[in-house]
DRENTORTI-80884 format. One record per residue: z, y, x of N, C-alpha, C, O in turn; residue number from 0; residue in three letters. Coordinates in pm, whole numbers. Atoms other than C-alpha are relative to their C-alpha. Example, Ala and Ser with C-alpha at 12.3 -4.5 7.8 and 13.67 -1.06 7.14 Angstrom:
% DRENTORTI-80884
R    n.z    n.y    n.x   ca.z   ca.y   ca.x    c.z    c.y    c.x    o.z    o.y    o.x num residuo
R      0   -119     89    780   -450   1230      0    120     90     66    118    194   0     ALA
R     -6   -119    -82    714   -106   1367     73    109    -77     90    220    -26   1     SER
% end
This chain:
% DRENTORTI-80884
R    n.z    n.y    n.x   ca.z   ca.y   ca.x    c.z    c.y    c.x    o.z    o.y    o.x num residuo
R     62    -91    -95   9675  10710  10211     -9    137    -67    -51    148   -182   0     MET
R     12   -135     52   9694  11085  10165   -117     72     70   -185     13    153   1     ASN
R    113    -74    -53   9443  11356  10254      5     12    152    -99      2    218   2     ARG
R    -15    -14   -147   9582  11403  10607    -40   -131     69   -107   -129    172   3     LYS
R     37    130    -55   9547  11029  10674   -151    -21     -8   -212    -71     87   4     ASP
R    144     14     17   9193  11032  10537    -74     85    103   -170     38    164   5     LEU
R     64    -88    -99   9099  11328  10758     11    -60    141    -82    -49    220   6     ALA
R    -18     62   -132   9241  11145  11061    -96   -118     18   -154   -134    126   7     ALA
R     93    112     -9   9033  10833  10983   -143     49     15   -220     -6     94   8     LYS
R    135    -56    -12   8719  11041  10933    -21     57    139   -127     39    198   9     VAL
R      9    -56   -134   8789  11223  11259    -22   -108    105   -104    -92    196  10     ALA
R     15    112    -95   8825  10893  11447   -139    -61     -4   -193    -98    100  11     ASP
R    129     67     13   8499  10753  11311   -119     90     26   -230     41     44  12     ARG
R    114    -90    -11   8286  11065  11352      2     91    122    -87    175    136  13     THR
R    -14    -88   -117   8399  11230  11677     20    146    -38    -14    235     39  14     ASP
R    -37   -136     41   8511  11536  11480    150     16     28    224    -81     35  15     LEU
R   -144    -20     -9   8847  11698  11533     56     -3   -143    -20     14   -238  16     ASP
R    -56     12    135   9088  11662  11238    -27    120    -91    -43    104   -212  17     PRO
R     29   -118     80   9026  12019  11124   -143     -4    -55   -168     28   -171  18     ARG
R    140     12     43   8650  11963  11111    -16   -112   -104    -90    -97   -201  19     GLN
R      6    111     96   8699  11631  10932     55     45   -136     -2     10   -240  20     ALA
R    -56    -50    125   8918  11802  10671    -98     94    -69   -111     91   -191  21     ASP
R    101    -90     57   8650  12069  10622   -116    -80    -59   -169    -43   -164  22     ALA
R    109     84     52   8386  11797  10577     43    -67   -131    -35    -75   -226  23     ALA
R    -51     61    124   8604  11622  10318      1    104   -112    -39     76   -224  24     ILE
R      2   -111     98   8648  11958  10140   -140     22    -54   -159     33   -175  25     ASP
R    138    -27     41   8272  12012  10134    -52   -111    -93   -118    -82   -193  26     ALA
R     45    112     83   8204  11665   9991     67      7   -138     -1     -6   -240  27     VAL
R    -70     -5    127   8471  11696   9722    -46    118    -86    -62    104   -208  28     LEU
R     49   -117     75   8354  12045   9623   -139    -25    -56   -168     15   -169  29     GLU
R    135     31     47   7994  11923   9596      5    -98   -117    -69    -82   -215  30     ALA
R    -14     96    110   8099  11629   9377     52     71   -125     -1     51   -235  31     ILE
R    -58    -71    116   8313  11852   9152   -102     96    -62   -112    104   -184  32     MET
R    101    -94     52   8035  12114   9121   -108    -75    -76   -150    -32   -183  33     ALA
R    103     78     68   7778  11850   9032     47    -52   -133    -24    -39   -233  34     GLY
R    -52     56    125   7995  11682   8770     27    113   -101      0     97   -220  35     VAL
R    -26   -114     89   8100  12021   8628   -129     49    -65   -129     91   -181  36     THR
R    131    -43     51   7730  12108   8588    -68   -106    -86   -179    -84   -134  37     ASP
R     56    105     84   7672  11783   8398    -87   -100     75   -152   -184     13  38     GLY
R     80     93    -79   7502  11597   8683     78   -128     25    201   -128     25  39     GLU
R    -59    125    -49   7567  11236   8779    -10      3    151   -116     30    206  40     ARG
R     -3      2   -146   7669  11208   9142     18   -146     41    125   -204     22  41     VAL
R     -2    141    -39   7584  10862   9279      9    -12    151    -70     48    224  42     SER
R    -15     30   -142   7704  10742   9617    -22   -149     15     64   -229    -23  43     LEU
R     37    140    -12   7530  10414   9700    108    -84     66    162    -47    170  44     GLY
R   -102     89    -52   7772  10129   9757    143     42    -29    236    -34     -3  45     GLY
R   -134    -49     30   8066  10341   9643     19     14   -150    109    -48   -207  46     PHE
R    -12    -17    144   8012  10452   9283    -65    126    -50   -131    198     24  47     GLY
R     61   -114     68   7906  10718   9037    106     83    -69    192     31   -140  48     THR
R    -86    -96     69   8091  11027   8921    -83     64   -109   -199     99    -86  49     PHE
R     73    -65    109   7992  11173   8586     98     66    -96    219     48    -90  50     GLU
R    -76    -72    102   8107  11387   8299    -17    -78   -130   -129   -110   -170  51     ARG
R      6     74    126   8196  11204   7975     68     80   -110    171    145    -89  52     ARG
R    -55    -68    118   8259  11346   7631     71   -103    -86     14   -207   -121  53     THR
R    -76     86     92   8528  11186   7419     -7     65   -137     26    183   -153  54     ARG
R     14    -53    136   8466  11228   7048    137     29    -61    238    -28    -20  55     ALA
R   -123    -26     74   8727  11374   6814     37   -128    -75    -50   -204   -116  56     ALA
R    -43    122     66   8937  11103   6655    131     26    -76    201    125    -54  57     ARG
R   -124    -10     77   9221  11047   6413    113    -66     79     93   -166    148  58     ALA
R   -118     55    -67   9568  10982   6547    122     21    -89    111     65   -203  59     GLY
R   -125    -19     74   9929  10989   6438    101     68     89    111     39    208  60     ARG
R   -110    -63    -71  10217  11211   6539    107   -106     16    156   -159    -84  61     ASN
R    -97    108    -19  10460  10964   6698    140     30    -57    216    -62    -87  62     PRO
R   -133    -33     51  10767  11155   6577      6     -5   -152    105    -51   -209  63     GLN
R     -4     -8    146  10670  11205   6214    -87   -104    -68    -69   -132   -186  64     THR
R     92     96     61  10397  10947   6157   -114     66    -74   -200     -3   -129  65     GLY
R    106    -71     70  10175  11218   6012   -134    -17     68   -141    -18    191  66     GLU
R    133      7    -61   9802  11180   6063    -39    135     60    -11    240      2  67     PRO
R     47   -122    -64   9653  11434   6304   -142    -25     53   -184   -140     68  68     ILE
R    131     11    -60   9309  11505   6443     11     35    147     60    143    183  69     THR
R      0    -24   -143   9274  11475   6819   -137     56     35   -240     -7      8  70     ILE
R    125    -70    -27   9011  11719   6941    -86    -73    102    -36   -151    184  71     ALA
R     93     54    -99   8702  11617   7137     30     63    135     70    179    143  72     ALA
R    -24    -51   -134   8737  11654   7512   -113    -43     93   -188   -137     65  73     THR
R     94     37   -106   8520  11644   7821     84    -30    124    172     48    161  74     VAL
R    -81     42   -115   8657  11458   8123    -87    -60    108   -193   -114     78  75     ALA
R     74     65   -105   8538  11342   8462     24   -152     -5    130   -198    -47  76     PRO
R    -13    145     -1   8476  10967   8502    -61    -54    129   -152      7    186  77     ALA
R     51     66   -119   8415  10733   8794    -28   -145    -32     57   -214    -88  78     PHE
R     34    141     17   8234  10401   8781    -28    -56    138   -126    -17    202  79     LYS
R     20     55   -134   8271  10198   9102   -124    -88      7   -159   -156    -90  80     PRO
R    115     88    -25   7968  10022   9249     48   -142     14    165   -166     47  81     ALA
R    -40    141     -8   7967   9644   9247     47    -37    141    137   -120    155  82     SER
R    -44     29   -137   7998   9637   9629    144     46     21    221    -22     89  83     ALA
R   -136    -52    -10   8314   9848   9604     97    -92    -75    205   -124    -25  84     PHE
R    -85     89     77   8456   9626   9331     26   -131     73    139   -180     77  85     LYS
R    -12    125    -74   8388   9314   9537     91     16    122    170    -73    153  86     GLN
R    -82    -26   -117   8548   9470   9843    149      5    -36    233    -49     35  87     SER
R   -138    -12     46   8865   9553   9651     54   -136    -45    171   -167    -24  88     VAL
R    -41    132     49   8873   9205   9494     17   -100    114     70   -209     93  89     ALA
R    -19     88   -115   8864   9053   9842   -116    -93     27   -100   -194     95  90     GLY
R    111     91    -26   8521   8903   9843   -122     70     21   -225      7     45  91     GLY
% end
């Protein structure tokens, strides 16, 4: 499913036209991104939690030369699905 398909499904379930549904999806995604960017946890009951996670610096190896290198620390977005979502995907 792509964004256009998602907007069509939202439009069908909410009595919005597809343009309004797309705008609503935009607003939700922007709010989630802004919250996570600011370091907040964004929890959607029954769906999951979006958060910001820091990966520590670590040692690695250059695959071409085998030389040891240091991989810098990074910050990345993460998603943890709710148990209801996991069960739904698993078919039960």
